[in-house]
C-alpha positions in Angstrom: -0.1 0.1 0.0 1.2 3.7 -0.4 -0.3 7.1 0.3 -1.7 6.9 -3.4 -3.9 4.5 -2.4 -6.0 6.8 0.0 -7.0 8.9 -3.0 -6.0 11.7 -1.4 -5.7 15.6 -3.0 -2.4 16.0 -5.0 -1.4 19.3 -3.0 -1.3 17.0 -0.1 1.1 14.1 -1.8 3.1 16.4 -2.5 3.0 17.9 1.2 4.1 13.9 2.4 6.6 13.6 -0.6 8.3 16.9 0.7 8.7 15.6 4.0 10.0 12.0 2.6 7.1 10.0 3.6 7.6 6.7 1.6 5.1 4.2 2.5 2.1 4.7 5.0 2.7 2.5 9.0 0.7 0.3 9.6 -1.7 2.0 12.1 -1.9 4.3 9.1 -3.0 1.8 6.9 -5.4 0.9 9.8 -6.7 4.1 10.6 -7.6 6.6 7.7 -9.5 4.6 5.8 -11.8 4.3 8.5 -11.3 8.3 9.4 -12.4 9.0 5.8 -15.8 6.9 5.7 -16.9 9.1 8.4 -16.8 7.0 11.9 -16.1 7.3 15.0 -12.1 5.3 16.1 -10.8 4.6 19.0 -7.0 3.6 18.7 -4.8 1.7 21.1 -1.3 3.1 19.6 2.0 4.1 21.1 3.9 7.3 20.2 6.1 5.8 17.6 3.5 4.6 14.9 2.8 7.2 13.1 -1.0 7.9 14.8 0.0 11.6 14.3 -0.2 11.6 11.0 -3.3 8.9 11.0 -5.4 11.0 12.2 -4.2 14.3 10.4 -4.0 13.1 7.0 -7.3 12.1 6.6 -8.5 15.3 8.1 -6.5 17.4 6.0 -7.8 15.5 2.6 -11.5 16.5 3.5 -10.6 19.9 4.5 -9.2 20.3 1.3 -11.9 18.5 -1.0 -15.0 20.8 1.1 -13.9 23.4 2.6 -16.8 25.1 3.8 -15.8 27.9 6.6 -15.3 28.2 10.2 -13.5 26.1 12.3 -13.2 22.2 10.5 -11.7 20.0 13.3 -10.7 20.4 17.0 -7.5 18.4 18.5 -7.3 18.1 22.0 -3.6 17.2 23.3 -2.2 17.1 27.0 0.3 19.4 27.3 1.8 22.7 25.3 4.9 20.7 24.0 2.2 17.8 22.1 0.0 21.0 20.5 2.7 22.2 19.2 4.4 18.8 17.4 0.9 18.4 16.0 0.8 22.1 15.0 4.2 21.7 13.3 3.4 18.1 11.5 0.3 19.6 10.5 2.6 22.6 8.8 4.4 20.1 7.3 1.9 17.7 5.6 -0.2 20.9 4.6 2.5 22.9 3.1 0.9 22.7 -0.3 -2.9 22.5 0.8 -3.5 26.1 1.8 -4.9 24.8 5.5 -4.7 27.3 8.3 -3.8 25.5 11.8 -3.4 27.0 14.8 -2.0 26.1 18.4 -3.8 27.5 21.6 -2.1 26.6 25.1 -1.0 28.1 28.0 1.9 29.3 29.7 2.0 32.4 27.6 1.7 36.4 28.1 -1.6 38.5 27.1 -0.1 39.1 23.9 -0.7 35.4 22.7 -4.4 35.0 24.4 -5.4 38.1 22.0 -3.6 36.7 19.5 -4.8 32.5 20.1 -8.5 34.6 20.5 -8.6 36.9 17.3 -7.6 33.5 15.4 -10.8 31.8 16.9 -13.4 34.7 15.9 -11.6 35.2 12.8 -11.6 31.1 11.5 -9.1 28.6 11.4 -9.2 24.8 10.1 -7.6 23.3 12.5 -7.2 23.9 16.4 -5.0 22.0 18.4 -5.9 22.8 21.9 -4.6 22.6 25.6 -7.9 21.6 27.4 -7.4 24.5 30.2 -6.4 27.0 27.6 -8.6 25.9 25.4 -11.8 26.5 27.8 -10.6 29.6 29.0 -10.9 31.0 25.4 -14.5 29.2 25.2 -15.4 31.1 28.6 -14.8 34.5 27.3 -18.1 34.0 24.9 -17.2 34.8 21.9 -15.9 32.1 20.3 -18.4 29.6 18.2 -17.4 25.8 17.5 -20.8 25.4 16.4 -19.3 24.6 12.3 -16.7 21.3 14.1 -16.8 18.1 12.0 -14.0 15.8 13.7 -13.1 16.5 17.4 -10.0 14.0 17.6 -8.3 13.4 21.5 -5.0 12.6 21.3 -3.0 11.3 24.2 -6.3 10.2 26.0 -4.8 8.2 28.6 -3.0 11.0 29.6 -5.1 13.5 29.9 -7.1 11.4 32.2 -3.8 10.6 34.2 -3.5 14.4 34.6 -6.9 14.8 35.5 -8.3 17.0 32.4 -11.8 14.7 32.7 -13.9 16.8 34.0 -11.8 19.4 31.3 -13.1 17.1 28.2 -16.8 17.0 29.2 -16.8 21.0 29.8 -15.4 21.2 26.1 -18.0 18.9 25.1 -20.8 21.1 25.6 -19.7 23.8 23.1 -18.8 21.2 20.4 -21.6 19.8 17.8 -23.2 16.8 18.7 -23.5 15.4 15.0 -19.4 15.2 14.5 -17.0 12.6 14.2 -15.0 12.0 17.1 -11.8 9.9 17.1 -9.9 8.9 20.3 -5.2 7.6 20.7 -4.3 6.3 23.2 -1.2 4.5 24.2 -3.5 2.0 26.6 -6.8 0.5 26.6 -7.3 0.7 30.5 -11.1 0.7 32.0 -11.1 4.6 32.0 -10.4 5.1 28.9 -13.2 2.7 27.3 -15.3 3.9 30.2 -14.8 7.7 28.0 -14.5 6.3 24.6 -18.7 4.7 25.7 -19.3 8.6 26.7 -18.0 10.0 23.3 -17.9 7.6 20.4 -20.8 6.4 18.3 -20.7 2.6 16.6 -17.1 2.7 16.8 -14.6 1.1 15.3 -11.5 0.0 17.7 -7.6 -0.7 16.1 -4.7 -1.4 18.3 -1.0 -0.9 17.5 2.0 -1.9 19.1 4.8 0.5 18.9 8.0 0.0 16.7 11.3 -0.3 17.8 14.8 1.4 16.7 17.0 -0.3 14.1 19.1 -3.1 16.0 22.4 -1.3 14.2 21.6 2.5 16.6 24.4 2.3 19.4 22.1 4.7 21.6 23.9 6.5 24.3 22.5 9.8 26.4 24.5 12.3 28.5 22.5 13.6 31.8 23.2 17.3 31.8 22.3 20.8 32.2 21.5 23.2 29.8 24.5 25.5 30.0 26.4 22.2 29.3 25.2 21.3 26.2 27.0 23.5 23.5 30.5 22.3 25.2 29.3 19.1 25.6 28.5 18.6 21.7 31.7 21.1 20.2 33.5 17.6 22.2 32.0 15.4 20.4 32.0 17.1 17.0 36.1 17.0 17.3 35.5 13.2 16.4 36.2 13.0 12.7 34.8 9.2 13.1 31.8 10.7 12.6 32.1 12.1 9.1 28.2 12.9 8.6 25.7 14.3 11.2 22.7 15.5 11.8 21.5 17.3 14.7 17.9 18.1 16.2 16.5 20.6 18.5 13.6 21.5 19.2 12.6 24.9 18.1 13.6 27.0 14.0 15.6 29.7 16.6 17.7 27.1 18.4 18.5 25.7 15.0 19.6 29.1 13.8 21.3 29.7 16.9 23.4 26.5 16.6 24.1 26.8 13.3 25.8 30.5 14.0 27.7 29.3 16.3 29.6 25.7 14.7 29.3 28.2 11.1 32.2 30.4 13.1 33.9 27.6 14.8 34.5 26.9 11.1 33.0 23.6 11.2 31.0 22.7 7.7 27.0 22.7 9.1 24.0 24.5 7.6 21.1 25.1 9.5 17.6 23.3 7.8 14.0 24.7 9.0 10.6 25.4 7.3 12.0 29.2 7.3 14.1 28.3 3.9 13.0 28.6 0.6 12.1 25.3 -1.6 15.4 25.7 -3.7 17.6 26.5 -0.3 16.7 23.1 1.5 16.9 21.3 -2.1 20.6 22.6 -2.4 21.4 21.9 1.2 20.0 18.4 0.6 22.1 18.0 -2.2 25.1 19.2 -0.6 24.9 16.7 2.7 24.0 13.6 0.3 27.1 14.3 -1.9 29.5 14.9 1.4 30.2 18.5 1.0 28.3 19.3 4.0 29.3 17.4 7.1 26.6 19.1 9.8 22.4 19.6 9.2 20.7 21.0 12.4 17.2 20.5 12.1 13.3 20.2 14.3 11.2 17.4 14.4 9.2 18.6 11.3 12.0 17.5 9.3 13.0 14.5 10.7 11.1 12.4 8.6 12.4 14.4 5.3 15.6 13.5 5.6 16.9 10.2 3.5 20.3 9.8 3.8 22.3 6.9 3.6 25.6 6.7 5.8 24.7 9.2 8.7 27.1 8.1 11.1 25.8 9.8 14.3 22.6 11.6 14.7 22.5 14.2 18.2 19.6 15.0 20.0 20.6 18.6 21.7 17.3 18.5 22.8 15.5 15.2 23.9 12.4 14.8 21.8 9.0 15.3 23.4 8.5 11.8 22.8 8.7 7.6 21.2 7.3 8.9 17.8 9.8 11.7 17.8 13.0 10.4 19.4 12.6 7.0 17.1 12.2 9.4 13.8 15.5 10.8 14.7 17.5 8.1 15.9 16.5 6.2 12.7 18.1 8.4 10.3 21.7 6.6 11.0 21.7 3.0 10.6 19.7 2.9 7.7 20.2 -0.5 5.1 21.4 -2.8 7.5 24.9 -0.2 8.3 25.7 0.7 12.1 25.1 4.5 13.7 25.7 6.5 16.8 22.5 8.2 18.4 23.0 10.6 21.5 20.8 12.5 23.4 21.2 15.2 26.1 18.6 14.7 28.6 17.9 18.2 30.9 16.2 17.8 33.9 13.1 18.5 33.1 13.2 16.0 30.0 14.2 12.6 32.3 10.0 11.7 32.6 9.7 12.3 29.3 13.3 10.0 28.2 12.3 7.2 30.6 9.1 6.9 29.0 10.6 6.5 25.9 13.2 4.2 27.2 9.9 2.4 28.8 8.1 2.4 25.3 10.9 1.0 23.1 11.8 -1.7 26.3 15.4 -0.9 26.9 17.9 1.8 29.4 20.0 3.7 27.0 23.1 3.8 28.8 23.5 7.3 30.2 27.6 8.6 29.2 29.4 10.1 32.3 30.4 14.0 31.3 34.0 14.8 30.8 35.4 15.9 33.8 36.4 19.4 32.5 32.7 20.4 31.8 31.5 20.0 35.8 28.9 17.3 37.1 25.3 17.1 35.7 22.7 16.2 37.5 21.1 13.2 38.8 18.9 11.2 36.6 16.0 10.4 38.6 13.1 10.6 36.4 10.0 10.1 39.2 11.5 12.9 41.3 12.0 15.3 38.0 8.2 14.5 37.3 6.9 15.7 40.5 9.0 18.7 40.1 8.0 19.6 36.6 5.2 17.5 35.1 2.2 18.7 37.0 -1.1 19.3 35.4 -1.9 22.4 33.0 -5.2 23.8 34.2 -4.4 27.6 33.9 -6.2 29.1 31.2 -4.2 33.1 32.0 -6.6 35.9 30.9 -4.6 39.1 30.3 -3.5 41.1 32.5 -5.6 44.4 32.9 -4.3 47.4 30.6 -2.4 45.2 28.5 -2.2 46.0 24.7 -3.2 43.9 22.4 -1.2 43.4 18.8 -2.5 43.9 15.4 -3.7 40.0 14.0 -3.1 39.2 11.1 -5.0 36.2 10.6 -4.0 32.5 11.4 -1.2 31.3 9.4 -1.4 29.5 5.8 0.4 26.4 5.8 
């Protein structure tokens, strides 16, 4: 099976090709036809199975072919990081489609609140939101969800674990009863079955296991403070046995910063982000494939699109948010039955995420001691870090009195 078998619009297929998608994964093969048929669905799929594309692609295709105006799809996710990740993937897949999307999440300033509220009022095709911030915006009174056709809950089990059950029920009061509802969960625990019974109508079920990294990948990790990362990376790059290297960072801003730093140090390096023109991306990839460029720095949105044999090292400068990103990132090395090295920098905040990645892969990634000249790093204690950093997020964060909104120029087009 190929993506052509789903009869997607050509602009959507063009976006998939530009991102390097080759063949649909098992969850995509099973879930996409169900969603295209308009049926409710509950899918048990670990991150790492391609689940985001499984629910995003058929929705994008329907929006392209039957665009009616208004908000078409609401995707609810438990954390800001997952909202950003899904929004970035939509941006890449819909690059040629003219479909608009916006991420709605708390933890930012009043200006962001105003921008998010304006986007919802002006109209956007797809909204990806955390429950707390979404409810705060809905209760402001001027956001309408009466045009929503698809309600998608990603990582539903995690949302329940974080105490969002009542928030989900509150959001349901704002969306049409007649809709298609899709749930993705890593487990099929009794509480998920109960929620599915409350949300879904005559639904179908799919269960997919997580994919595994290639056997030829030597996985290593350093437990570090953020201010140790750059010097540690410089030390690693001194090893000339690593002739072809990809470095992944969590933000476009960090990609640019790292590219500037290592360019100034006379390394053969380029930053690779969605800000570049297509011609620039193609030129960089040609140089990288031809070994005229040693180091490529990019974000998760491009981790699928880098299909190059012979990459000897992958460095996760920032630990990825979940196993799906981790497996895609390190899968750039050890391709075609070859060997490669994947190194991840884990700061204190990212320890619970990385422990989850290890648990889902069923392995403990070796933690390498930091060279003495860089000082001592934090202790690897995911449970303690989880209590410190991974607290439930309910705050909507209304704007402070007297703040001024910046002019809104409409939701981004992707």
